[in-house]
C-alpha positions in Angstrom: -49.3 -29.2 -7.5 -45.8 -30.7 -7.7 -44.2 -32.6 -4.8 -42.4 -29.6 -3.4 -45.6 -27.5 -3.3 -47.4 -30.5 -1.7 -44.7 -30.8 1.1 -44.8 -27.1 1.8 -48.6 -27.1 2.1 -48.6 -30.3 4.2 -46.0 -28.7 6.6 -48.1 -25.5 7.0 -51.3 -27.4 7.5 -49.6 -29.4 10.2 -48.5 -26.1 11.9 -52.1 -24.9 11.6 -53.6 -28.0 13.2 -50.9 -28.0 15.9 -51.9 -24.4 16.6 -55.5 -25.2 16.7 -55.1 -28.1 19.1 -52.8 -26.1 21.4 -55.2 -23.2 21.5 -58.1 -25.6 22.2 -56.2 -27.1 25.0 -55.5 -23.8 26.6 -59.2 -22.8 26.3 -60.3 -26.1 27.8 -57.8 -25.8 30.6 -59.0 -22.4 31.5 -62.6 -23.6 31.2 -63.7 -20.8 29.0 -67.4 -20.9 28.0 -68.3 -22.8 24.8 -69.7 -19.6 23.3 -66.2 -18.2 23.1 -64.7 -21.2 21.3 -64.1 -21.2 17.6 -66.9 -23.2 16.0 -66.1 -26.3 14.1 -67.6 -24.6 11.0 -65.2 -21.7 11.5 -62.3 -24.0 11.9 -63.1 -25.7 8.6 -63.5 -22.4 6.8 -60.2 -21.3 8.3 -58.5 -24.5 7.2 -59.9 -24.0 3.7 -58.5 -20.5 3.5 -55.2 -21.7 4.9 -54.9 -24.4 2.2 -55.8 -21.9 -0.4 -53.1 -19.6 1.0 -50.5 -22.4 0.9 -51.4 -23.1 -2.7 -51.1 -19.5 -3.7 -47.8 -19.3 -1.9 -46.5 -22.3 -3.7 -47.3 -20.7 -7.0 -45.5 -17.5 -6.0 -48.7 -15.5 -5.7 -47.8 -14.0 -2.3 -50.4 -11.3 -2.4 -53.3 -13.8 -2.8 -51.7 -16.0 -0.2 -51.7 -13.1 2.3 -55.5 -12.5 1.7 -56.3 -16.1 2.3 -54.2 -16.3 5.4 -55.8 -13.1 6.7 -59.2 -14.7 6.3 -58.0 -17.8 8.1 -56.6 -15.6 10.9 -60.0 -13.9 11.4 -61.7 -17.2 11.8 -59.0 -18.9 13.8 -56.1 -16.8 15.3 -53.5 -19.5 15.3 -49.7 -19.2 15.6 -49.2 -21.2 12.4 -51.2 -18.6 10.5 -49.3 -15.7 12.0 -46.1 -17.5 10.9 -47.5 -18.0 7.4 -48.5 -14.4 7.1 -45.1 -13.2 8.4 -43.3 -15.4 5.8 -45.3 -14.1 2.9 -45.0 -10.5 4.0 -41.3 -11.0 4.0 -41.4 -12.4 0.5 -42.9 -9.1 -0.8 -40.6 -7.1 1.5 -43.3 -5.7 3.7 -40.9 -5.8 6.7 -43.0 -4.0 9.4 -46.0 -6.3 8.8 -43.8 -9.4 8.6 -42.1 -8.4 11.9 -45.5 -7.8 13.6 -46.8 -11.3 12.7 -43.5 -13.1 13.3 -43.4 -11.6 16.8 -47.0 -12.7 17.4 -46.2 -16.3 16.3 -43.2 -16.4 18.7 -45.2 -14.9 21.5 -47.8 -17.7 21.1 -45.2 -20.5 20.8 -41.9 -19.1 22.1 -40.0 -22.4 21.8 -40.9 -23.1 18.2 -37.6 -23.2 16.2 -39.2 -22.5 12.9 -40.9 -19.3 14.2 -37.7 -18.1 15.8 -35.8 -18.7 12.6 -38.2 -16.6 10.7 -38.2 -13.8 13.3 -34.4 -13.8 13.0 -34.5 -13.6 9.2 -37.0 -10.7 9.4 -34.8 -8.8 11.8 -31.8 -9.4 9.6 -33.7 -8.2 6.5 -34.7 -5.1 8.4 -31.0 -4.5 9.3 -31.7 -5.0 12.9 -28.7 -7.3 13.4 -28.5 -7.0 17.1 -32.1 -8.2 17.5 -31.4 -11.0 15.0 -28.4 -12.1 17.1 -30.6 -12.3 20.3 -33.1 -14.6 18.5 -30.4 -16.8 17.0 -28.7 -17.2 20.5 -32.1 -18.2 21.8 -32.4 -20.8 19.1 -29.0 -22.2 20.0 -29.9 -22.3 23.6 -33.0 -24.4 22.8 -31.1 -26.5 20.2 -27.3 -26.3 20.6 -26.9 -28.5 17.5 -28.8 -26.1 15.2 -26.3 -25.8 12.3 -28.3 -23.0 10.5 -28.4 -20.8 13.5 -24.7 -21.1 14.1 -24.0 -20.3 10.5 -26.3 -17.2 10.4 -24.9 -16.0 13.7 -21.3 -16.2 12.4 -22.2 -14.4 9.2 -23.6 -11.5 11.2 -20.6 -11.4 13.5 -18.2 -11.2 10.4 -18.8 -7.5 9.9 -18.3 -6.1 13.3 -17.0 -8.9 15.5 -14.6 -11.0 13.5 -13.1 -12.9 16.5 -16.6 -13.8 17.6 -17.4 -15.0 14.1 -14.4 -17.3 14.2 -15.4 -18.7 17.5 -18.9 -19.4 16.2 -17.6 -20.9 13.0 -15.4 -23.2 15.0 -18.4 -24.3 17.1 -20.1 -25.0 13.8 -17.1 -27.1 12.6 -17.4 -29.1 15.8 -21.0 -29.9 14.9 -20.5 -30.7 11.2 -16.9 -31.6 10.8 -14.6 -30.0 8.2 -16.7 -27.9 5.8 -15.0 -26.2 2.8 -17.1 -23.0 2.8 -16.8 -22.6 6.6 -13.0 -23.1 6.6 -12.6 -20.6 3.8 -14.5 -18.0 5.7 -12.4 -18.7 8.8 -9.3 -18.3 6.7 -10.5 -15.0 5.3 -11.3 -13.7 8.7 -7.9 -14.6 10.1 -6.4 -12.9 7.1 -8.3 -9.7 7.8 -7.1 -9.9 11.4 -3.5 -10.3 10.3 -3.3 -13.8 11.7 -1.8 -15.4 8.6 -0.5 -18.5 10.3 -4.0 -19.4 11.6 -5.3 -18.6 8.1 -2.8 -21.0 6.6 -3.9 -23.7 9.2 -7.5 -23.3 8.0 -6.3 -23.7 4.4 -4.4 -26.8 5.4 -7.7 -28.3 6.7 -9.4 -27.4 3.3 -6.6 -29.2 1.5 -7.4 -32.3 3.5 -10.9 -32.2 2.2 -9.8 -31.6 -1.4 -6.1 -32.7 -1.7 -5.9 -32.3 -5.5 -7.0 -28.7 -5.7 -4.0 -26.8 -7.2 -5.6 -23.4 -6.6 -5.9 -24.2 -2.9 -2.3 -25.4 -2.9 -1.0 -22.1 -4.3 -3.2 -20.2 -1.9 -1.6 -22.0 1.0 1.9 -21.3 -0.3 1.0 -17.6 -0.6 -0.3 -17.5 2.9 2.9 -19.0 4.2 5.0 -16.6 2.3 3.0 -13.6 3.5 3.4 -14.8 7.1 7.1 -15.1 6.5 7.0 -18.9 7.0 9.2 -19.3 3.9 10.5 -22.8 4.7 6.9 -24.1 5.0 6.0 -22.4 1.7 9.0 -23.9 0.0 8.3 -27.3 1.5 4.7 -27.3 0.1 5.9 -26.1 -3.3 8.7 -28.7 -3.5 6.2 -31.5 -2.6 3.9 -30.3 -5.3 6.7 -30.1 -7.8 7.5 -33.8 -7.2 4.0 -34.6 -8.4 4.0 -32.1 -11.2 7.6 -31.2 -12.1 6.6 -29.4 -15.3 4.3 -26.9 -13.6 5.8 -23.6 -14.8 3.5 -21.7 -12.4 4.8 -23.6 -9.4 8.4 -23.0 -10.4 7.8 -19.3 -10.6 6.0 -19.3 -7.3 8.8 -21.1 -5.7 11.3 -18.7 -7.1 9.3 -15.7 -5.8 9.2 -17.3 -2.3 12.9 -17.9 -2.4 13.5 -14.2 -3.3 11.3 -13.0 -0.5 13.4 -15.2 1.8 16.5 -13.6 0.4 17.9 -16.8 -1.2 18.6 -15.3 -4.7 21.0 -18.1 -5.6 18.4 -20.9 -5.0 15.8 -18.7 -6.8 18.1 -18.5 -9.8 18.0 -22.3 -10.2 14.2 -22.0 -10.6 14.5 -19.1 -13.0 17.0 -20.9 -15.1 14.4 -23.6 -15.5 11.8 -21.0 -16.5 14.1 -19.4 -19.0 14.5 -22.8 -20.8 10.7 -23.1 -21.2 9.6 -22.1 -24.8 6.1 -21.3 -23.6 7.2 -18.6 -21.3 7.0 -15.2 -23.1 10.2 -13.4 -23.8 9.2 -10.2 -22.0 8.6 -12.3 -18.8 12.1 -13.9 -19.2 13.7 -10.4 -19.6 11.7 -9.2 -16.5 13.3 -12.0 -14.5 16.8 -11.0 -15.6 16.0 -7.3 -14.9 15.0 -8.1 -11.3 18.4 -9.7 -10.8 20.2 -6.9 -12.4 18.3 -4.3 -10.3 19.2 -6.3 -7.2 22.8 -6.5 -8.2 23.2 -2.7 -8.3 22.9 -2.7 -4.5 24.4 -6.2 -3.9 27.3 -7.1 -6.2 27.2 -10.8 -5.2 24.1 -11.0 -7.3 25.7 -9.8 -10.5 27.1 -13.2 -11.6 23.6 -14.7 -11.3 22.2 -11.8 -13.4 25.0 -12.4 -16.0 24.2 -16.1 -16.1 20.5 -15.5 -16.6 21.1 -13.0 -19.5 23.7 -15.2 -21.1 21.2 -18.1 -21.0 18.7 -15.8 -22.7 21.3 -14.7 -25.2 21.7 -18.2 -26.4 18.1 -18.4 -27.4 17.3 -14.9 -28.7 18.8 -12.0 -30.5 16.6 -9.5 -28.6 18.3 -6.1 -28.3 17.2 -5.7 -24.7 19.3 -8.7 -23.7 22.3 -7.2 -25.4 21.9 -3.9 -23.5 21.8 -5.7 -20.1 24.8 -7.8 -21.1 26.6 -4.6 -22.0 25.7 -3.1 -18.6 27.0 -6.2 -16.8 30.2 -6.0 -18.8 30.5 -2.3 -17.8 30.1 -3.3 -14.1 32.9 -5.7 -14.6 35.2 -3.1 -16.0 35.1 -4.7 -19.4 34.4 -1.6 -21.5 35.3 -3.2 -24.9 32.7 -5.9 -24.3 30.2 -3.3 -23.1 30.6 -1.2 -26.2 30.3 -4.3 -28.4 27.0 -5.3 -26.8 25.6 -1.7 -26.9 26.6 -1.5 -30.6 24.7 -4.7 -31.4 21.7 -3.4 -29.5 21.6 -0.3 -31.5 22.0 -2.3 -34.7 19.1 -4.6 -33.7 16.8 -1.8 -32.6 17.9 1.6 -33.8 14.4 2.8 -33.4 13.9 2.0 -29.8 15.0 4.1 -26.8 13.0 2.4 -24.1 15.7 0.0 -22.9 18.3 2.7 -22.8 16.0 4.8 -20.7 15.2 1.9 -18.4 18.9 1.0 -17.9 19.9 4.6 -17.4 17.1 5.1 -14.9 18.1 2.0 -13.0 21.6 3.4 -12.6 20.4 6.8 -11.7 17.9 5.6 -9.1 20.6 3.5 -7.5 22.9 6.7 -7.4 25.4 5.1 -9.8 25.7 8.4 -11.7 28.9 7.6 -13.6 27.4 4.4 -15.0 24.2 6.3 -15.8 26.3 8.9 -17.7 28.1 6.1 -19.7 24.8 4.5 -20.8 22.9 7.6 -21.6 25.8 9.2 -23.3 25.8 6.3 -25.7 22.0 6.5 -26.0 21.9 10.2 -26.7 24.0 9.6 -29.8 21.2 7.4 -31.2 18.3 9.4 -29.8 19.5 13.1 -29.6 15.9 14.4 -29.4 14.6 12.0 -26.7 13.5 14.0 -23.7 14.0 11.4 -21.0 17.5 10.4 -22.2 18.6 14.1 -22.2 17.0 14.6 -18.7 18.7 11.5 -17.2 22.0 12.5 -18.6 21.7 16.1 -17.5 20.6 15.0 -14.0 23.5 12.5 -13.7 26.1 15.2 -14.7 24.4 17.6 -12.2 24.6 15.0 -9.4 28.4 14.6 -10.0 28.8 18.4 -9.9 29.6 18.6 -13.6 27.3 21.5 -14.3 28.9 22.6 -17.5 28.3 19.2 -19.0 24.8 19.1 -17.6 23.9 22.4 -19.1 23.4 21.4 -22.7 21.4 18.2 -21.9 19.1 19.9 -19.4 18.6 22.8 -21.8 17.6 20.3 -24.5 15.2 18.5 -22.1 13.5 21.9 -21.4 13.2 22.7 -25.1 11.7 19.2 -25.7 9.3 19.4 -22.8 8.9 23.0 -21.5 6.1 22.2 -19.2 7.9 19.5 -17.2 8.7 20.7 -13.7 11.6 18.3 -13.2 13.4 19.6 -16.3 12.8 23.2 -15.5 13.9 22.9 -11.8 17.0 20.9 -12.7 18.0 23.4 -15.4 17.4 26.3 -13.0 19.6 24.7 -10.4 22.4 24.1 -12.9 22.2 27.7 -14.2 22.6 28.9 -10.6 25.6 26.7 -10.1 27.0 28.3 -13.3 26.4 31.8 -11.7 23.7 32.6 -14.2 21.3 33.7 -11.5 18.9 35.7 -13.6 18.4 32.8 -16.0 18.1 30.4 -13.1 15.3 32.6 -11.5 13.5 32.7 -14.9 13.3 28.9 -15.2 12.5 28.3 -11.6 9.6 30.8 -11.8 8.4 28.9 -14.9 8.3 25.7 -12.8 6.5 27.5 -10.0 3.9 28.8 -12.5 3.0 25.1 -13.0 3.4 24.0 -9.4 3.1 27.2 -7.2 3.1 25.2 -4.0 6.2 23.2 -4.7 8.3 23.8 -1.5 11.5 22.5 -3.0 11.3 25.0 -5.9 10.6 27.8 -3.4 13.5 26.8 -1.3 15.9 26.7 -4.3 14.6 30.2 -5.4 15.2 31.5 -1.9 18.8 30.4 -2.0 19.4 32.2 -5.3 17.8 35.4 -4.1 19.9 35.3 -1.0 23.1 34.8 -3.0 22.4 37.9 -5.2 21.3 39.8 -2.1 17.6 40.3 -3.2 16.5 39.9 0.4 12.9 41.1 0.0 12.3 38.4 -2.6 14.3 35.9 -0.6 12.1 36.5 2.5 9.0 36.3 0.4 9.6 32.9 -1.1 11.0 31.4 2.2 7.9 32.7 4.1 5.6 31.1 1.5 7.5 27.9 1.7 7.2 27.8 5.5 3.6 28.7 5.4 3.1 25.5 3.3 5.4 23.4 5.4 6.2 25.0 8.7 8.5 22.2 9.8 10.5 21.8 6.6 14.0 21.3 8.0 16.0 22.4 4.9 13.9 25.6 4.3 14.1 26.5 8.1 17.9 26.1 8.0 18.5 28.0 4.8 16.2 30.9 5.9 17.9 31.0 9.3 21.3 31.2 7.8 20.2 33.9 5.4 18.9 36.0 8.4 22.1 35.3 10.4 24.3 36.4 7.6 22.4 39.7 7.5 22.2 40.0 11.3 18.4 40.3 11.1 15.7 38.7 13.2 18.2 36.5 15.0 15.8 35.2 17.6 13.5 34.1 14.8 16.5 32.5 13.0 17.3 30.6 16.2 13.8 29.1 16.5 13.9 28.1 12.8 17.2 26.3 12.9 16.2 24.6 16.1 13.4 22.9 14.1 15.9 21.8 11.6 18.1 20.3 14.4 15.1 18.6 16.0 14.4 16.9 12.6 18.1 16.0 11.9 20.3 16.3 15.0 23.4 15.1 13.2 23.2 17.2 10.0 26.5 19.1 9.8 25.0 22.0 7.8 22.3 22.5 10.4 24.8 22.3 13.3 27.0 24.9 11.6 24.0 27.2 11.0 22.8 27.1 14.7 26.4 27.7 15.7 26.6 30.7 13.4 23.3 32.1 14.7 24.6 31.8 18.3 27.8 33.6 17.1 25.7 36.5 15.7 23.8 36.6 19.0 27.1 36.9 20.9 26.7 33.5 22.5 30.1 32.1 21.8 30.2 29.0 23.9 27.2 27.3 22.2 28.5 28.7 18.9 31.8 26.9 19.3 30.3 23.7 20.6 27.9 23.4 17.7 30.4 24.3 15.0 33.0 21.8 16.4 30.3 19.2 16.3 29.4 20.1 12.7 33.1 19.6 11.7 33.2 16.3 13.6 30.1 15.0 11.9 30.5 16.4 8.4 34.3 16.7 8.0 36.5 19.7 7.5 34.8 22.2 5.1 36.2 25.6 4.5 33.1 27.6 5.6 32.8 25.7 8.9 36.5 26.1 9.7 36.3 29.8 8.9 33.2 30.1 11.2 35.1 28.3 14.0 38.0 30.7 13.5 35.6 33.7 13.8 34.1 32.3 17.0 37.5 31.6 18.8 38.7 35.1 17.7 35.8 36.6 19.5 36.6 34.4 22.5 40.1 35.9 22.6 42.1 33.1 21.0 43.6 35.1 18.1 46.5 32.7 17.3 44.1 29.8 17.1 41.8 31.8 14.9 44.7 32.6 12.5 45.5 28.9 12.2 41.9 28.0 11.5 41.5 30.8 8.9 44.7 29.6 7.1 43.4 26.1 7.1 40.1 27.3 5.6 42.0 29.3 3.0 44.0 26.2 2.0 40.6 24.5 1.3 39.2 27.6 -0.5 42.0 29.6 -1.9 39.8 32.0 -3.9 38.1 33.4 -0.8 39.1 37.1 -0.8 37.3 38.0 2.5 39.1 35.2 4.2 42.4 36.3 2.8 41.7 39.8 4.1 41.1 38.5 7.6 44.5 36.7 7.6 46.3 39.8 6.4 44.7 42.2 8.9 44.3 39.8 11.8 40.8 41.2 12.3 37.2 40.3 11.5 
């Protein structure tokens, strides 16, 4: 038997004898007759079984240990034997029996810490955490300095009572002083609760224990950054960089914090350092420049920094992606000749690669810089005429600038290249409708709907087309389906309401629909004009006039709204004012035959 086995056995034997002596004292105190006392021979036999059980337990033979302890218990029912049985039953996961014997041991000696600790462990193993908590609190009441009980209690609280867990861990820290694992758990709990400042404070204490731990330093910086304490994060990073000025990771981390703070200029200093490091991969360097370029699209003050970063890169590489971004920057500066030069170099360097063109065109498109997107993708489509994405971005961009004839060929090509893409089909359908090719538009929109039958945007667009060509049954059908899918969709409610008002049908329903639109967007001029027009059709001219005037004030003077206002004031008896409004509307839309007829006849 090795030393550990010997110590375990000695400890259990001590418990056994303590149990025997205490039981004997109780018996003597109560003056029970000698015939009821355990005989000395039985005690010796019980002790032998107990020792054999301890030996078996030390060898890991828990089943044999249990048999020996059971024999000992029959001869001498001692608290120490109950404890030993409970412990061994726990080892073989016989939880009901373990709990039974652990309770008995505690019942016999309720102040014994070891017995209470075992009972707590059995409760915990049986997933009876509340009972385990009760026992652990009893241990702490007996011995307030019991480190193990505090730790176990805190671990149980972690799952359901994180604040209580933090309180318990802090009591533990008062007992033990700063402990790495405990502080880490406190930091994690504060993080879960969203108390990032307190989490950072816990990390600070961990740093005091291990001041040279770089992983811990970076964790602290990240905590400060996430809690918006950017100055503290930068201070820690700067202090570390004084010790390790060549730490690329720290420079990158500092740059990221500076960007989160909004200090792009200071971050650029760190990024310029990174660009000069040969070990930093080129794709990472380009990613840095791209971030600045992307930001510059919405904040022009950043563009010089983006230019500087890419020019720095350009001195060390001939990569085609760098040339494309320099071309885009030159284009933003109005230097078209430089832009063309850079784009030409890019195509010479990588005539096979469309990816950067797509990325650049996509950046412009996403930032609603459609003219720039057209310039880039027009250049790209010369090199890659059969690239689906380039054709799609170019077609989209033309469509967004109302250049539908130019959009037509590129969107048609995109559909031919990828006939199952809903974006291409819907965009082409929209463009066809704008070009008055309604039947073709319906065909492609229905193709898109066959792929995504519940796409409300597609249904809404189709409803507009059916309304325009006066196919009202089909119009009502698609609008009804769209509203069944999204009853509060503001755009569909508005368009359907306008369609019904133009027909003079179901006006009460139309009013309820457009009210939903107004609730969603109270200052949308189109919605205000629609509700005004519905009121007009209902013969309610005051609210009609009020809403249409508001629409014009919000959205500016548009022919249809001014014409509507003319119709309203005409019905209110102001014929001269109506004539002036109609003429104004005709000046904005001189091809409107119906409006011209109103002016000529002076009637609606």
